[in-house]
LORO-590744 format. One record per residue (C-alpha): x, y, z; residue number from 0. Coordinates in steps of 0.1 Angstrom, whole numbers, m for minus. Each point is the difference from the previous one (the first is absolute). Layout:
% LORO-590744
((X Y Z) NUM)
...
% end
This chain:
% LORO-590744
((m946 m750 444) 0)
((12 28 15) 1)
((37 m27 3) 2)
((m6 m11 m42) 3)
((m3 39 m5) 4)
((36 7 19) 5)
((14 m36 m18) 6)
((m9 18 m37) 7)
((12 33 12) 8)
((34 m14 11) 9)
((2 m19 m34) 10)
((m7 27 m18) 11)
((27 21 17) 12)
((25 m31 m5) 13)
((m7 0 m38) 14)
((7 34 m3) 15)
((33 2 20) 16)
((10 m32 m27) 17)
((m11 24 m27) 18)
((19 28 18) 19)
((29 m20 3) 20)
((m1 m15 m32) 21)
((m4 32 m22) 22)
((32 14 25) 23)
((18 m33 m13) 24)
((m9 10 m32) 25)
((9 36 0) 26)
((34 m8 18) 27)
((7 m25 m29) 28)
((m6 23 m26) 29)
((22 27 18) 30)
((27 m25 1) 31)
((m1 m9 m35) 32)
((0 39 m5) 33)
((32 2 25) 34)
((15 m30 m17) 35)
((m7 16 m40) 36)
((10 32 10) 37)
((36 m14 13) 38)
((6 m19 m29) 39)
((m12 17 m30) 40)
((11 32 m17) 41)
((m22 25 6) 42)
((5 20 m34) 43)
((3 m30 m29) 44)
((m16 m27 22) 45)
((28 m21 m4) 46)
((12 m25 26) 47)
((24 22 26) 48)
((36 m17 4) 49)
((m9 m16 34) 50)
((m25 m15 m21) 51)
((19 m7 m30) 52)
((32 m16 28) 53)
((m28 m23 19) 54)
((m9 m11 m38) 55)
((30 m4 m5) 56)
((7 m24 33) 57)
((m31 m16 m3) 58)
((9 m14 m40) 59)
((37 m14 12) 60)
((m20 m15 31) 61)
((m21 m14 m21) 62)
((19 m12 m29) 63)
((38 m3 16) 64)
((12 m30 m16) 65)
((m16 3 m29) 66)
((m5 23 m26) 67)
((20 38 m10) 68)
((m11 28 0) 69)
((15 36 m16) 70)
((m8 36 18) 71)
((4 34 m18) 72)
((7 29 17) 73)
((m8 30 m18) 74)
((10 39 m1) 75)
((m16 30 m19) 76)
((28 22 m19) 77)
((m4 36 11) 78)
((m35 m5 20) 79)
((9 29 24) 80)
((2 25 m28) 81)
((m37 m6 m15) 82)
((m8 12 35) 83)
((23 30 5) 84)
((m10 11 m33) 85)
((m39 m7 m2) 86)
((m12 m7 30) 87)
((m7 m33 22) 88)
((m32 m3 m14) 89)
((17 m12 m32) 90)
((25 m18 19) 91)
((m24 m18 22) 92)
((m26 m9 m40) 93)
((32 m10 m15) 94)
((13 m25 25) 95)
((m43 m14 0) 96)
((6 m7 m34) 97)
((34 m13 4) 98)
((m15 m22 28) 99)
((m28 m9 m26) 100)
((26 m10 m32) 101)
((21 m21 28) 102)
((m31 m25 7) 103)
((m12 m4 m38) 104)
((37 m8 m6) 105)
((5 m19 33) 106)
((m33 m24 m14) 107)
((m18 m21 26) 108)
((25 m19 14) 109)
((25 30 9) 110)
((m9 20 29) 111)
((12 37 m1) 112)
((0 23 30) 113)
((15 39 5) 114)
((29 0 29) 115)
((6 38 0) 116)
((0 30 m17) 117)
((10 m11 m39) 118)
((9 m34 7) 119)
((m19 m33 m9) 120)
((4 m35 6) 121)
((m9 m31 m14) 122)
((m4 m40 5) 123)
((1 m26 m26) 124)
((m2 m32 6) 125)
((12 m27 m20) 126)
((22 24 m16) 127)
((35 m28 m2) 128)
((21 13 m31) 129)
((20 40 4) 130)
((m7 m2 m37) 131)
((m41 m4 7) 132)
((10 25 32) 133)
((16 22 m28) 134)
((m30 0 m23) 135)
((m30 6 24) 136)
((18 32 14) 137)
((10 10 m38) 138)
((m42 3 m3) 139)
((m12 12 28) 140)
((28 30 m7) 141)
((m17 1 m31) 142)
((m35 3 11) 143)
((9 26 28) 144)
((25 23 m25) 145)
((m33 7 m24) 146)
((m9 32 m4) 147)
((m22 15 29) 148)
((m25 30 m4) 149)
((m14 15 35) 150)
((m26 34 m9) 151)
((17 4 m33) 152)
((36 0 7) 153)
((18 m31 m15) 154)
((23 m15 27) 155)
((30 m24 m16) 156)
((5 m28 29) 157)
((30 m17 1) 158)
((11 m24 34) 159)
((31 m21 8) 160)
((m8 m37 15) 161)
((25 m27 17) 162)
((m12 m33 0) 163)
((14 m34 25) 164)
((m7 m34 m3) 165)
((m11 m28 31) 166)
((16 m34 m3) 167)
((m26 m28 20) 168)
((28 m5 18) 169)
((12 37 10) 170)
((m6 2 36) 171)
((m7 37 m4) 172)
((m20 27 15) 173)
((m25 21 m19) 174)
((24 29 11) 175)
((31 m16 m12) 176)
((m17 m5 m37) 177)
((m9 37 1) 178)
((34 9 8) 179)
((13 m18 m30) 180)
((m27 18 m20) 181)
((6 31 13) 182)
((35 m5 m9) 183)
((m7 m10 m35) 184)
((m22 31 m4) 185)
((26 20 14) 186)
((22 m7 m26) 187)
((m26 2 m30) 188)
((2 35 16) 189)
((35 6 m6) 190)
((m3 m3 m39) 191)
((m12 m32 m10) 192)
((m9 4 m39) 193)
((m31 m16 1) 194)
((m11 11 38) 195)
((m3 m36 10) 196)
((22 m21 25) 197)
((m2 m37 14) 198)
((20 m8 29) 199)
((31 m21 m2) 200)
((23 m15 28) 201)
((29 20 m16) 202)
((m21 30 14) 203)
((1 m10 34) 204)
((41 17 0) 205)
((m19 39 5) 206)
((m23 m15 23) 207)
((28 m14 20) 208)
((23 37 m1) 209)
((m25 19 2) 210)
((m13 m22 38) 211)
((39 1 10) 212)
((m6 46 m14) 213)
((m27 m2 22) 214)
((17 m9 32) 215)
((29 20 m7) 216)
((m16 30 m1) 217)
((m18 m5 32) 218)
((33 m5 22) 219)
((13 22 20) 220)
((24 26 m17) 221)
((1 m10 m37) 222)
((1 35 m4) 223)
((37 m5 12) 224)
((7 m20 m39) 225)
((m19 28 m20) 226)
((25 18 m24) 227)
((m6 31 m26) 228)
((15 6 m36) 229)
((1 28 m16) 230)
((m11 5 m43) 231)
((4 33 m9) 232)
((m26 21 m21) 233)
((23 19 m27) 234)
((m14 33 m19) 235)
((2 m11 m38) 236)
((11 37 m8) 237)
((27 10 23) 238)
((7 m34 4) 239)
((7 5 38) 240)
((m19 m18 28) 241)
((m37 10 19) 242)
((m10 m24 21) 243)
((12 m32 10) 244)
((m21 m33 8) 245)
((m3 m16 31) 246)
((m8 m38 m7) 247)
((5 m27 27) 248)
((18 m29 9) 249)
((m7 m30 25) 250)
((32 m22 3) 251)
((m14 m35 22) 252)
((29 m24 12) 253)
((m34 m26 m8) 254)
((m13 17 m26) 255)
((26 15 m22) 256)
((m7 30 m11) 257)
((m40 12 m5) 258)
((m9 24 m25) 259)
((m22 28 8) 260)
((m24 m18 m25) 261)
((m2 m34 21) 262)
((m5 19 36) 263)
((m20 34 m4) 264)
((m29 m15 m10) 265)
((m1 m22 25) 266)
((11 24 31) 267)
((m35 16 m14) 268)
((m18 m26 8) 269)
((15 m5 34) 270)
((m7 36 13) 271)
((42 1 0) 272)
((3 22 m29) 273)
((0 35 19) 274)
((25 m10 27) 275)
((25 m14 m28) 276)
((m3 30 m20) 277)
((m1 23 27) 278)
((36 m11 8) 279)
((8 1 m42) 280)
((m7 33 1) 281)
((21 9 31) 282)
((29 m22 m15) 283)
((m8 21 m31) 284)
((1 39 16) 285)
((29 m8 19) 286)
((16 m1 m40) 287)
((m12 28 m17) 288)
((9 26 31) 289)
((35 m16 m13) 290)
((m7 11 m39) 291)
((0 36 m11) 292)
((m32 16 10) 293)
((m10 3 m49) 294)
((2 m39 9) 295)
((m37 m14 5) 296)
((m13 m35 21) 297)
((m21 m18 m24) 298)
((m20 m24 20) 299)
((m32 m30 m5) 300)
((m26 5 19) 301)
((m24 m38 m1) 302)
((m35 1 2) 303)
((m9 m5 33) 304)
((19 29 11) 305)
((m12 22 m30) 306)
((m37 m9 13) 307)
((10 4 38) 308)
((m23 26 17) 309)
((34 29 19) 310)
((22 m19 m26) 311)
((17 32 m14) 312)
((2 18 34) 313)
((20 m27 10) 314)
((26 9 m28) 315)
((m2 35 2) 316)
((11 m2 40) 317)
((31 m33 m11) 318)
((12 32 m22) 319)
((m4 22 34) 320)
((21 m23 20) 321)
((22 m6 m31) 322)
((5 33 0) 323)
((m4 2 m39) 324)
((m23 25 m24) 325)
((m27 m13 m13) 326)
((10 8 m33) 327)
((29 m28 1) 328)
((m24 m26 2) 329)
((m23 m13 m33) 330)
((m25 m33 6) 331)
((m6 m22 m33) 332)
((m34 m18 1) 333)
((m16 m23 m24) 334)
((m32 m4 m13) 335)
((m8 m30 15) 336)
((7 19 30) 337)
((m22 27 m3) 338)
((m29 m27 m6) 339)
((6 m15 31) 340)
((m26 31 16) 341)
((8 28 m24) 342)
((m14 28 23) 343)
((15 m8 29) 344)
((33 m2 m18) 345)
((m7 32 m21) 346)
((m7 15 33) 347)
((41 m10 10) 348)
((12 10 m31) 349)
((m15 37 m5) 350)
((10 7 37) 351)
((37 m14 m4) 352)
((1 22 m31) 353)
((m16 31 18) 354)
((26 m4 22) 355)
((28 1 m25) 356)
((2 m38 m11) 357)
((8 m7 m35) 358)
((m28 m29 m11) 359)
((12 m23 m26) 360)
((m29 m25 m17) 361)
((26 m31 m10) 362)
((m4 m29 m24) 363)
((m25 26 m21) 364)
((m7 m25 m34) 365)
((m1 m33 19) 366)
((m37 8 11) 367)
((m37 10 m14) 368)
((m10 26 20) 369)
((27 23 1) 370)
((m13 31 m17) 371)
((m28 1 19) 372)
((26 2 26) 373)
((16 32 m15) 374)
((m35 15 0) 375)
((m5 m4 35) 376)
((29 0 21) 377)
((33 30 m10) 378)
((34 m17 m4) 379)
((33 19 m8) 380)
((14 m30 m15) 381)
((m5 m30 m19) 382)
((20 m31 m3) 383)
((m8 m19 m36) 384)
((1 m38 4) 385)
((24 m21 m9) 386)
((m21 m19 m22) 387)
((m8 30 m20) 388)
((31 15 m3) 389)
((14 m34 m15) 390)
((m30 m2 m22) 391)
((14 34 m18) 392)
((33 m18 m11) 393)
((m19 m29 m13) 394)
((m28 15 m21) 395)
((m11 29 m16) 396)
((m28 0 15) 397)
((15 0 32) 398)
((20 26 m7) 399)
((m27 21 m11) 400)
((m21 m9 34) 401)
((27 10 21) 402)
((8 31 m19) 403)
((m39 7 5) 404)
((1 m7 39) 405)
((36 21 1) 406)
((m24 31 m17) 407)
((m27 m6 26) 408)
((21 5 30) 409)
((14 33 m17) 410)
((m37 10 m7) 411)
((m5 m4 38) 412)
((33 20 11) 413)
((9 m38 10) 414)
((36 m13 3) 415)
((6 m31 m19) 416)
((27 m28 19) 417)
((6 m35 m26) 418)
((3 m26 22) 419)
((24 m33 m14) 420)
((23 22 m22) 421)
((24 m32 m10) 422)
((17 6 m27) 423)
((16 32 m15) 424)
((m27 m9 m31) 425)
((m25 7 26) 426)
((17 29 17) 427)
((m1 20 m31) 428)
((m33 m5 m12) 429)
((m19 15 32) 430)
((26 27 m2) 431)
((m11 5 m36) 432)
((m36 m6 7) 433)
((m5 27 27) 434)
((1 m15 36) 435)
((16 21 23) 436)
((16 m26 28) 437)
((13 m36 m2) 438)
((10 m29 21) 439)
((13 m34 m7) 440)
((29 m25 m3) 441)
((14 12 m28) 442)
((5 42 23) 443)
((3 m23 34) 444)
((m4 m32 15) 445)
((m12 6 39) 446)
((32 4 23) 447)
((5 5 31) 448)
((m5 28 22) 449)
((41 6 3) 450)
((3 m1 m34) 451)
((m22 22 m5) 452)
((13 23 23) 453)
((35 5 m14) 454)
((m12 6 m36) 455)
((m28 22 16) 456)
((29 23 24) 457)
((24 m2 m29) 458)
((m22 10 m29) 459)
((m33 10 16) 460)
((m22 0 m30) 461)
((18 m25 m30) 462)
((m14 m32 m8) 463)
((20 m28 14) 464)
((m4 m19 m31) 465)
((17 20 m23) 466)
((39 m12 12) 467)
((m17 m33 m9) 468)
((m14 3 m36) 469)
((25 28 m10) 470)
((m22 27 m2) 471)
((11 33 10) 472)
((m20 26 27) 473)
((m14 31 m20) 474)
% end
């Protein structure tokens, strides 16, 4: 009897042990599933994240290899950071959630939508074999996303850009390569496409190959030796005198030929090399500035990365000390885009520079969407009017009225105005009559070498370089 009792207890212990193990296995599996879900799901929108999206693409490519086409769309919201800056991150999060829901509806049951990060989304469309159909689907998505959105009684006008790429059955390409194609198309869509939509074509490969070459060249030792500067005058239109010279970078590479700043600066920013390059260029510019008359300022463009780096103002001020230049000899130009990157940090650096005596210039005013707000939030000493705004004043009465109003706004704020892209005598006369303080452009003078600048400034300090060329006399 005792033996039976012991056996019964042992059996009960075994059963309880197995139940415990089973429960632990269930809990472990549940924990594993939660971990997988957390690792593959965007916490804000509930959509798959980049990791899950790439994995799904890899699985689809393997499953349908040599059998089917598919299309990949990358979508990026326009001016989303401005929403966060102006209305707070809660409003930005709710906007992203609504956009995610709209994309899921637009993609339908067959499409896979993912949030890839920030305000960028990816959409996978199986079975799409024609560029026309891909474009139509992309257009429908943009229409769906762009419907007005109301959050807490406030209407937001949402817009986006879209890049698409098609993968053929015979293509032996990785998901990362297809995404790179779509990303290149997206970049071009953001760079002025009328309908904000581009479908990748193989002719776009050339820019990508050039970009890779530029990336490699920028990372080679001693690339700074291939950089040089030219200078373009900013002219006081009332006195017909040069008041500043803008330093413009030039890069001549043995293999790449001439590489423009618009090509290499964004790449250098992404590679984390812009600080090194601009420090070298700034030192070169300071060296030349010491040879100019004291009343001539150096105008230097700051990149978004630099402007939004903690302690950057102190680095510039330290370089001025090393160069032996007064802070009043330097003016820095910043764009609205640069301010958008990290407004608070940018504001801190600009305030520090201005307090030290550096002139602060808002560049390309009129090209963006939120510049008026920056005039309220920041104190500028000078505003450069975007060339499109200036040119439009010559083309229509509305354009002229708008330019007159903007110049009047500058006057009310006590800020000098500089007209960019003054490329004809007619434009020069127009901006002068409208009351613009200063001008810059090919009609006044093309960018020229440091040696040519020194010759003019040494012989006739303050006069415009272009006056002889265009038959105008200095006042």
